[in-house]
C-alpha positions in Angstrom: 0.1 0.5 -0.3 3.0 2.7 0.5 4.4 1.8 -2.3 1.6 2.0 -4.3 1.0 5.8 -2.3 5.1 7.0 -3.7 4.2 5.0 -7.1 0.6 7.1 -7.5 2.1 10.2 -6.0 4.5 10.1 -8.8 1.7 10.6 -11.5 0.0 12.9 -9.4 3.0 14.9 -9.1 3.2 14.9 -13.6 0.1 16.1 -13.9 -0.1 19.1 -11.4 3.4 20.4 -9.9 5.9 18.7 -12.2 3.1 19.4 -15.2 5.1 21.6 -17.9 3.3 25.4 -18.3 0.5 25.4 -21.3 2.6 28.4 -22.9 5.9 28.2 -24.1 7.2 32.2 -23.8 10.8 33.8 -25.2 11.2 37.3 -24.4 13.4 39.8 -25.0 15.0 43.2 -24.2 15.5 45.9 -27.1 18.5 48.3 -28.2 17.1 50.9 -27.2 19.0 52.9 -30.0 16.8 51.0 -32.6 13.8 53.1 -34.1 12.1 49.4 -35.4 12.5 46.4 -35.0 11.9 43.0 -37.3 10.6 39.6 -36.6 11.9 37.4 -39.4 9.6 35.0 -41.6 9.0 32.2 -40.0 9.8 33.5 -35.3 5.6 33.0 -35.2 5.9 29.3 -36.8 8.9 27.6 -34.4 6.1 25.6 -32.3 2.3 25.2 -33.0 0.0 27.7 -33.9 -1.6 30.0 -32.6 1.4 32.2 -31.2 1.0 35.4 -30.1 3.3 37.8 -30.9 3.6 41.2 -27.8 5.3 44.3 -27.8 5.3 46.4 -24.8 6.9 50.0 -25.4 5.6 54.1 -25.0 2.8 55.1 -27.1 1.0 54.3 -30.1 3.1 50.8 -31.2 2.3 49.3 -34.5 2.7 45.7 -35.4 2.2 45.1 -39.7 2.9 42.3 -41.2 4.1 41.9 -45.5 6.7 39.8 -46.9 9.6 40.5 -45.5 11.6 41.9 -49.0 8.6 45.2 -48.4 9.8 45.1 -44.9 12.9 45.5 -45.2 12.7 47.7 -48.3 10.6 50.1 -45.8 13.6 50.3 -43.6 16.1 51.2 -45.7 19.0 52.4 -44.4 17.8 53.0 -41.3 19.0 51.6 -37.9 17.0 48.3 -36.9 16.8 45.1 -34.6 15.9 42.0 -36.0 14.6 38.7 -33.8 16.2 36.1 -35.5 15.6 33.4 -33.4 15.1 31.9 -29.8 17.8 31.8 -27.1 18.8 29.5 -23.8 16.3 30.1 -21.5 13.8 31.7 -22.5 14.9 34.4 -24.8 15.3 35.9 -28.1 18.0 36.1 -30.6 18.4 39.4 -32.0 20.2 41.4 -33.9 21.4 45.1 -34.5 22.1 46.5 -37.9 23.0 50.3 -38.1 21.6 52.9 -39.7 19.6 56.0 -39.5 18.7 56.7 -36.2 14.7 57.3 -37.3 12.1 55.9 -39.2 7.9 57.5 -39.8 5.1 55.7 -38.1 4.1 52.7 -40.0 0.5 52.8 -39.2 -1.5 53.0 -42.4 1.0 52.7 -44.5 -0.1 51.1 -47.4 2.7 48.6 -48.2 1.4 46.4 -45.7 -1.0 44.1 -46.4 -2.9 44.5 -42.1 -1.5 45.6 -39.6 -2.8 46.2 -35.8 -1.8 49.0 -33.1 -2.4 49.6 -29.2 -0.5 52.4 -26.8 1.8 51.0 -24.7 0.9 47.5 -25.6 0.2 45.8 -29.0 -0.7 41.9 -29.5 -1.1 39.9 -33.1 -2.3 36.3 -32.9 -1.1 34.3 -36.2 -2.9 31.5 -36.9 -1.6 31.0 -41.1 1.8 29.9 -42.0 5.8 31.2 -41.8 5.0 31.9 -45.8 7.7 34.9 -46.5 6.1 37.4 -43.6 7.2 39.3 -41.6 6.7 42.2 -38.9 7.9 45.5 -38.9 7.5 46.7 -34.8 7.8 50.4 -34.5 5.9 53.4 -32.6 6.9 57.2 -33.4 9.2 56.3 -35.0 12.1 57.1 -32.4 14.9 55.3 -30.6 13.3 53.6 -27.2 10.2 53.3 -28.5 10.1 49.5 -28.7 10.8 48.2 -25.3 10.2 44.6 -25.0 9.6 41.7 -27.7 7.6 38.1 -26.4 6.6 35.5 -28.6 4.4 32.7 -27.3 3.0 29.4 -28.4 0.6 26.9 -26.6 2.6 24.0 -25.0 1.5 20.4 -25.6 3.7 18.9 -24.1 3.1 15.7 -22.9 3.3 13.8 -19.5 3.5 10.0 -20.9 4.4 8.3 -17.0 1.8 10.4 -15.3 -1.8 7.6 -16.3 0.3 4.7 -16.2 1.6 5.6 -12.2 -1.2 6.6 -10.6 -2.6 3.5 -12.2 0.0 0.8 -10.8 -0.5 2.8 -7.8 -3.9 2.2 -7.4 -3.5 -1.4 -8.4 -1.0 -1.5 -5.8 -2.9 0.4 -3.1 -6.3 -1.9 -3.5 -4.0 -4.9 -3.6 -2.4 -4.2 -0.6 -6.0 -4.0 1.1 -7.5 -6.8 -0.2 -4.3 -9.1 0.9 -5.0 -7.2 3.9 -8.3 -8.3 4.7 -7.2 -12.0 3.6 -4.6 -11.8 6.2 -6.9 -11.4 9.2 -8.8 -14.6 7.8 -5.9 -16.8 7.9 -5.4 -17.3 11.6 -4.0 -20.7 11.5 -2.0 -20.1 8.7 0.4 -17.2 10.2 3.7 -18.8 10.3 3.1 -19.3 6.6 1.4 -15.6 6.2 5.1 -14.5 8.0 7.4 -16.0 5.4 5.0 -14.8 2.4 4.4 -11.2 3.9 8.6 -11.3 4.1 8.7 -12.3 0.6 6.2 -10.2 -0.4 8.1 -7.2 0.7 10.9 -8.1 -0.8 9.4 -8.2 -4.5 7.5 -5.4 -4.2 10.7 -3.0 -2.7 12.5 -3.8 -5.6 9.9 -3.6 -8.2 9.0 -0.3 -6.1 12.2 0.9 -6.7 12.3 0.1 -10.2 8.7 2.5 -10.8 10.7 5.3 -8.9 13.0 4.8 -10.7 11.3 4.9 -14.3 10.2 8.7 -14.1 13.3 9.3 -12.7 14.4 7.5 -16.0 12.0 9.6 -18.3 12.9 12.3 -16.8 16.5 12.5 -17.1 16.3 11.5 -20.7 14.5 14.7 -21.6 17.5 16.7 -21.4 17.4 20.2 -22.9 16.0 20.1 -27.0 17.3 21.6 -29.7 15.8 25.0 -30.0 14.0 25.4 -33.5 15.4 27.3 -35.5 12.7 29.7 -38.3 12.0 28.2 -41.4 10.5 30.6 -44.0 9.6 30.3 -47.5 12.3 30.1 -50.5 12.7 33.9 -51.9 10.9 34.0 -54.7 12.8 33.1 -58.3 10.8 36.8 -60.3 8.0 39.0 -58.5 5.6 38.7 -56.5 2.6 39.9 -56.5 2.2 43.7 -55.2 -1.4 43.8 -53.7 -3.2 41.3 -51.5 -7.2 41.4 -51.8 -7.1 42.5 -48.4 -4.7 45.4 -49.0 -6.6 45.9 -52.3 -9.2 47.7 -50.7 -8.1 49.7 -48.0 -5.9 51.1 -50.4 -9.5 51.9 -52.2 -10.8 53.3 -49.9 -8.4 55.9 -48.6 -7.5 56.4 -52.5 -11.4 57.3 -52.9 -12.2 59.2 -49.7 -9.4 62.2 -49.7 -10.0 62.6 -53.4 -13.8 62.4 -52.3 -12.5 65.4 -50.0 -11.2 67.1 -52.8 -13.7 67.1 -54.7 -16.2 68.4 -51.7 -14.1 71.9 -51.7 -12.1 71.9 -55.3 -9.2 71.3 -52.9 -6.4 70.3 -55.6 -3.9 70.1 -52.2 -5.9 67.9 -50.4 -6.3 66.2 -53.6 -2.6 65.3 -54.6 -2.2 63.6 -51.5 -3.8 60.5 -53.6 -3.5 61.8 -57.3 -0.9 61.7 -60.2 -0.2 62.0 -63.3 -3.3 61.6 -66.1 -5.9 61.7 -62.9 -4.1 64.5 -60.8 -4.0 66.5 -64.2 -7.9 64.9 -65.5 -9.3 67.1 -61.5 -7.3 70.0 -61.1 -8.5 70.7 -65.1 -12.1 70.6 -64.0 -11.6 72.6 -60.6 -10.4 75.1 -62.3 -12.9 74.9 -65.0 -15.6 74.8 -61.4 -14.2 77.8 -60.5 -15.6 79.4 -63.1 -18.4 77.8 -64.3 -19.6 76.4 -60.7 -22.4 73.9 -62.5 -19.7 72.3 -64.2 -19.3 68.5 -63.7 -16.8 67.0 -62.2 -15.3 63.4 -63.4 -16.5 60.6 -62.3 -16.3 59.8 -58.4 -13.4 56.9 -57.6 -15.6 53.7 -57.4 -15.2 51.8 -53.9 -18.2 50.0 -53.4 -16.7 46.5 -54.6 -13.2 45.5 -56.0 -14.3 43.3 -59.3 -10.5 42.6 -60.0 -7.4 42.7 -58.1 -5.4 43.0 -61.1 -2.2 43.5 -59.1 1.3 43.4 -60.9 4.0 41.7 -60.5 6.6 43.7 -59.0 9.5 43.9 -56.9 11.0 47.4 -57.7 9.7 51.1 -57.1 8.0 53.1 -58.7 4.7 50.5 -58.9 2.1 50.2 -61.1 -1.1 48.3 -60.4 -4.5 48.2 -61.4 -8.4 48.0 -60.0 -10.6 46.6 -61.7 -14.0 48.6 -59.5 -17.5 49.4 -59.1 -20.2 51.7 -57.6 -23.6 51.9 -58.4 -23.3 50.6 -61.8 -20.1 52.1 -62.8 -17.1 50.0 -63.2 -13.7 51.6 -63.7 -10.2 50.8 -63.8 -7.9 52.3 -61.4 -4.0 52.8 -62.6 -2.4 53.1 -58.6 1.4 54.1 -58.2 3.5 54.0 -55.0 6.7 56.1 -55.5 8.6 54.2 -52.6 7.8 51.5 -49.9 7.0 54.1 -47.6 4.6 56.4 -50.0 0.8 55.9 -50.4 -0.1 54.6 -53.9 -1.9 57.3 -55.8 -4.4 57.6 -58.2 -2.8 57.9 -61.8 -5.6 57.2 -64.0 -9.5 56.4 -64.0 -11.7 54.9 -66.3 -15.1 54.1 -67.4 -15.2 50.6 -68.8 -17.3 50.7 -71.6 -21.1 48.8 -71.0 -20.7 45.3 -71.9 -17.2 44.5 -71.8 -16.4 41.5 -71.9 -13.1 41.4 -69.1 -9.8 39.3 -70.4 -8.9 36.2 -67.8 -6.6 38.1 -65.7 -3.7 36.4 -63.7 -5.0 35.2 -59.4 -4.1 38.1 -57.4 -2.0 35.6 -54.9 0.9 35.4 -58.6 -0.4 39.0 -60.0 0.3 39.8 -63.7 3.7 41.2 -65.2 3.5 45.1 -66.3 5.4 45.5 -69.9 7.0 47.9 -71.6 5.6 50.9 -73.7 7.9 49.2 -76.7 7.7 45.8 -76.2 6.6 44.0 -79.2 5.2 40.9 -78.1 1.2 42.2 -79.5 -0.2 43.2 -82.6 1.0 46.4 -82.3 3.2 47.8 -79.1 1.2 49.4 -76.8 2.9 53.0 -77.5 1.8 52.3 -81.2 -1.5 51.8 -79.8 -2.3 54.7 -78.1 -0.6 56.8 -81.3 -3.0 55.1 -84.4 -5.9 56.1 -82.1 -4.8 59.7 -81.4 -4.1 60.1 -85.7 -7.5 57.9 -86.0 -9.2 60.7 -84.2 -7.8 63.4 -86.2 -8.2 61.5 -89.7 -11.9 59.7 -89.2 -13.2 56.5 -89.3 -12.1 56.0 -93.3 -8.1 55.8 -92.5 -5.7 53.0 -92.0 -5.3 53.9 -88.9 -9.1 53.6 -87.9 -9.3 50.6 -89.1 -6.8 48.6 -87.0 -9.6 49.1 -84.0 -12.8 47.7 -83.7 -15.3 50.3 -83.8 -16.8 51.8 -80.5 -18.5 54.7 -79.1 -16.5 56.8 -78.1 -14.4 57.5 -81.6 -18.2 56.8 -83.3 -19.6 60.4 -81.3 -15.9 62.1 -81.6 -16.4 62.2 -85.4 -19.9 63.0 -85.1 -19.1 65.7 -83.1 -16.4 67.1 -86.0 -18.8 66.7 -88.6 -21.7 68.9 -86.5 -18.7 71.1 -85.6 -17.4 71.8 -88.8 -20.9 71.9 -90.8 -21.6 74.3 -88.0 -18.5 76.4 -88.1 -19.2 76.7 -92.0 -22.5 78.6 -91.6 -20.9 80.9 -89.8 -17.9 82.0 -91.9 -15.7 80.0 -89.8 -13.2 77.4 -89.6 -12.6 74.3 -87.4 -9.3 72.1 -87.3 -8.2 69.0 -84.6 -5.2 68.1 -83.3 -4.8 64.6 -81.3 -1.8 64.6 -79.3 -0.4 61.2 -78.0 0.4 61.4 -74.6 3.5 59.4 -73.3 2.6 58.4 -69.8 1.8 55.1 -70.0 0.7 52.0 -67.7 0.8 47.8 -69.6 -0.3 44.9 -68.1 -0.5 41.4 -69.0 -3.4 39.4 -69.4 -3.5 35.6 -68.2 -4.2 35.6 -72.0 -3.1 36.8 -75.4 -3.6 40.2 -74.6 -2.5 43.2 -73.1 -4.5 46.0 -71.4 -2.8 49.5 -72.2 -4.0 52.5 -70.6 -2.8 55.6 -72.2 -3.3 59.3 -72.6 -4.4 61.2 -75.7 -4.2 65.4 -75.5 -7.1 66.6 -77.8 -7.9 70.4 -79.4 -9.8 71.6 -81.2 -9.7 75.0 -82.9 -12.2 77.9 -84.2 -11.2 80.8 -86.2 -13.1 83.6 -87.8 -12.9 84.2 -91.4 -10.3 86.0 -93.0 -11.8 87.9 -96.0 -9.4 90.5 -98.3 -8.0 91.9 -95.1 -10.8 91.8 -92.6 -11.0 89.0 -89.6 -14.7 87.8 -88.9 -16.4 87.7 -85.3 -16.6 84.3 -83.3 -19.8 84.2 -81.3 -18.7 82.0 -78.1 -20.7 80.1 -75.9 -20.5 78.1 -72.7 -17.5 77.0 -71.7 -15.4 79.0 -74.0 -17.4 82.4 -73.0 -17.0 81.4 -69.1 -12.8 80.5 -69.5 -11.6 82.9 -72.5 -13.7 85.6 -70.2 -15.8 86.9 -73.4 -18.5 86.0 -75.6 -17.6 87.4 -78.5 -14.1 87.4 -80.3 -11.9 88.6 -84.5 -9.6 85.5 -82.3 -9.3 81.7 -82.5 -10.5 79.9 -79.7 -8.9 76.9 -78.4 -10.3 74.0 -76.5 -8.5 71.6 -75.2 -9.4 67.7 -73.5 -7.8 65.2 -71.6 -8.9 61.6 -72.5 -7.5 59.2 -70.8 -8.0 55.9 -72.9 -8.0 51.9 -72.0 -7.4 48.9 -74.5 -7.4 45.4 -75.0 -4.5 45.2 -77.4 -4.4 41.7 -78.2 -0.8 39.5 -80.3 -3.4 39.1 -83.9 -6.6 41.2 -84.3 -8.0 44.7 -84.2 -7.4 46.7 -80.7 -10.3 47.4 -78.9 -11.4 50.2 -77.0 -12.5 48.6 -73.3 -12.6 51.9 -71.7 -12.4 56.0 -71.3 -12.6 59.1 -69.3 -12.7 62.6 -71.3 -12.6 66.2 -69.8 -12.1 69.2 -70.3 -8.8 71.1 -69.4 -9.5 74.5 -71.2 -9.9 76.8 -73.3 -7.8 80.4 -75.1 -7.9 83.4 -77.5 -4.6 82.9 -80.2 
């Protein structure tokens, strides 16, 4: 019975006082000179997830996650402390890299796939695969904001001897009770029982020693284990997708909100926070026109109800270009976004409204991304650059031109040619002349599709000039109407009047066949006297 109590007690101790902790925890103090900390890929997957990354410091703290290549690009030449592995006695190995002593506050950065923030303390729970995901930790960007980093995992360590020892101990106690009961009912075999008892004690003592040694041996066999090392996925052999699904929606909402605020106040300085390139020019021009013509319509709002397709580019350099096909209220748009550097926000580079009924080509999976193409690539029926140039020439030359025959028929060019004819007839009736000029821009974005085509977005600057008749030294007078009247400041003139518009156009350029216009946005740029 005594041996049973000892053996069973050993089993109970393994489940209680000797039981392993519920969590495996590793923590470390951060170098006070580092403005940021990077946790290497695979660190949160050293043991079974869910893992918890906890950061303590002062002020607002952020944990942001992104592919490690993007994290490193964001760090740039700034000083950083890296969490690279486990150290003995529940610590983390840290490596310091010298550099500039501050970084921007990373909160809200477009580069991050996701982020969490907190004041003085912030926690991130992780259940995904390691992949190439790195974690950036920073506060205001000053050294000393981050003080400690702790990573913890659930501990699934087992105690295989606990149940057997408790069972064996219980059996011995019960056996002892049974033996005691029968011994009391066998008085006439007292001498035999005495001898048997001595023999049993001798054997039980041997067994008890064995039982006591087993857990000791089991415990002694569990010497210090080799610490696991982080294992991330191999670095990609080709550029990875630039923007993830959730990241794309977050960027879209921010771009849409900022541009709406700018539109509400026709505030060009606010607009520049989230617009650049042709999109910035179109809206800045529209703001100037609206300043003179209150009823002038601005370009359509950025459609942000739904990301129909995350048409992200595969790239590992900056500046980056990527695209989204979005919708809102029946309006489907192709938005091209650009990011000048890893610490910069994405800005709207172009916005085109897709033609109703457009059948979108197969787009590469957003997890792989699509290839950005050079504007001079010759892998298609025409180069992206020539597609824009040919369409500009077709608009000026008419539907019967050789350039026009390179394109499928579309309503946009049809309406342009109809307006040209109407203006020419009106000009002739008013003893005036009208000329048109279409100049292709040099800014072009081309992305590959999953099929044998490219999506190309470019700019055409359009001018229409009405000149009064000049006969025998006498110049006629032009009567101007809206918007030329307000933009030139006069309702009649003997000078030529030039009206300019900006056309941002999107084409589907195949390897064979005709180029097709799939989207566009034309805005009034201005009018002036010459």
